[in-house]
N, C-alpha and C positions, 0 to 999 in steps of 0.2 A: 761887350762881352756876351750879353744875353742874346743879341742878334746872331752871333757866331754859333752859339749852342743851338738856337732854333734852326739855323741853316744846316748844321750837321745832323740834327734830328730828322729834318725833312729829307736829306740825302739818304740816311739809313732807311727811312720808311719807303722811299722810292725804290731803293735796291731790293728791299724785302718784297715789294709789290711785283717786281720783275723776276724774282727768284723762281717762281713757279710757272713762268711763261715758257712754253716749249716750242711754240711757233709764233713768229711775229712777221707781219707784212707792214712795211713802212713806205708810204708814198708810192705805192706800186702802180704802174701804168702798163697796160698792154694794148698795143695797136696792131692790127693786121692791115697793113697799107694805110689808107686814110681812115679806116674804121677803128675807132677807139672803143674797145670792149670794156676795159677797166681804167678808171682815172682816179688817182689819189686814194688808193685802197689802203686802209689802216685797220689791221685786225691783230689782236693778241689772243692766242689760244693757250689756256692754262692747263697744267697737269690735271688729268682726270675730267676735264671739261668736255662736254659733248655739244657740238654746234650743228646747226642745220643751215644749209645754203638754199634759200628759196627765192625763186624769181622766174620770169618768163624765159622761154627758149632764146638763146643768144645774149643773155644778160651777163655772162662771164662765170657762171658757177663752175663749170668743168674746167675753164681756163685757170681758175684759182688753184684747183687741185693739180692740174697738169704742170703748173709752174713749180709747185712744191715737189712734185715727183721728177722734176728737171726734164720734162717732156716739152715744155715751152719756156722760152727765156723772157723775162720781163723786159719791156721797153725802157722802163725807168724804175727807180726805187730799189729797195732791198728786202730780202727775205732771210730770216734767221731761224735756225733750228737748234734748240738747246743752247742759245746764246752765241752760236757760231754762224757767220754769214754763209749763205748757201751759194748764191751766184757770184759773190765777190770774196776777195780775201785782202787782208791788209799787208802791204809791202812798203817798207820805209815810211810808215805813217799815212799812207794813201790807200784808198780803196781801188782795187784793180779787178778786172774780170777774173773769175776763178778758172783755173785750168781743170782738165778732166780728172786729174788725180784728186784735187780738192773736192770736186763734185762727188766722186765715188766715195770718198771718206765720209762726207756729211750725209749723203744719200743712204749709206749703210745703216743708218739709224731710223730710216723711214720705211714704213710698210703701207701697203694699200690693199684694200679688199674690193674687188670688182663686183658690180651688180650682177653680172653674169658669171657665176662661179663655174670654172671649167677645170675639173680635176682630170688628170691624165687617165683615160680609161684602162690603159694597159698596166698601170701601176697600182699597188695596194694603197689603201688609205694611209698607212704609215709612210710608205715611200713618197707619196704626194706631199706629205707634211715635212719631209726631211730634205727634199731636193734643194730648196733655196738656202736653208741654213748651212748645208754642206758646201754648195757651190758659190754662194754669195758671201756668207759670213765666214767661211773657212772652218766651220766646226767639224770635229771628227764625226764619223758615222755613229759611233756609240753615243756621243754627247747630243747629237741631233735627235737620235731616237729617244733618248731619255726625256728631252724637252718636249718632243712631239707627244709621247705617251702621257705626260702630265697634262698637256693641253687637251688631248682627246678625252681624258678622264673628266675634265671639266664639263664636257658635253655628253657625259654618260656613256662613252665608248670604252668599254673595258678591253683589256689586252687581247682577248680572244677574237674581238671583232676587227682589229686593225689589219689583219692579214687578208681581208676580203677586197675585191675590186669594187670601185665606185658604182658600177652598173648594178650591183647586187645590194646596194645600200639604200634603205628607205628612211629618209629623215626629212625634217622640215627645212624650209629655205634658210631660216636663221641659223640652224645648226650647221648646214652645209657652208654657209658664208664663214662661220667661225673655223670650220675645218680647212677651207681654202686659204684662210689667213695663216 
């Protein structure tokens, strides 16, 4: 009886440990022809955690991100986002390759900030920040604008500044990266 309780407690603890994992790579391999870039990659990224991928050119740093963004498909292994398989889905108890509809659904919860921020120069700051939420997430223009204004206020851009074009904006790189996101 004591063993059963201990096993149940271990299972509860294991589930709690996984509860805050938002991205998980399991046994991921990526090869380009005969060149294996990643082999048996296992990473858990938890809610609020910040990680850095450090390594020489060609070691797979960008490939890890490209697989998460569904720009590259893993050769083997699985990637989960918020507990849901990214490149696979379960059908009749078996993992099968995900279709485009499934990829779009899971990908809808993933965002990426590029090192080279490129705001559209012909659009206002506000319009740059609302295009993706409107066209990708399907938000109304009003809802997207409300969200964008809240985000812009976090980097000290008050409502009167959001109607200017990016070329006339003078900010630090870190502020612009946040704006682009």
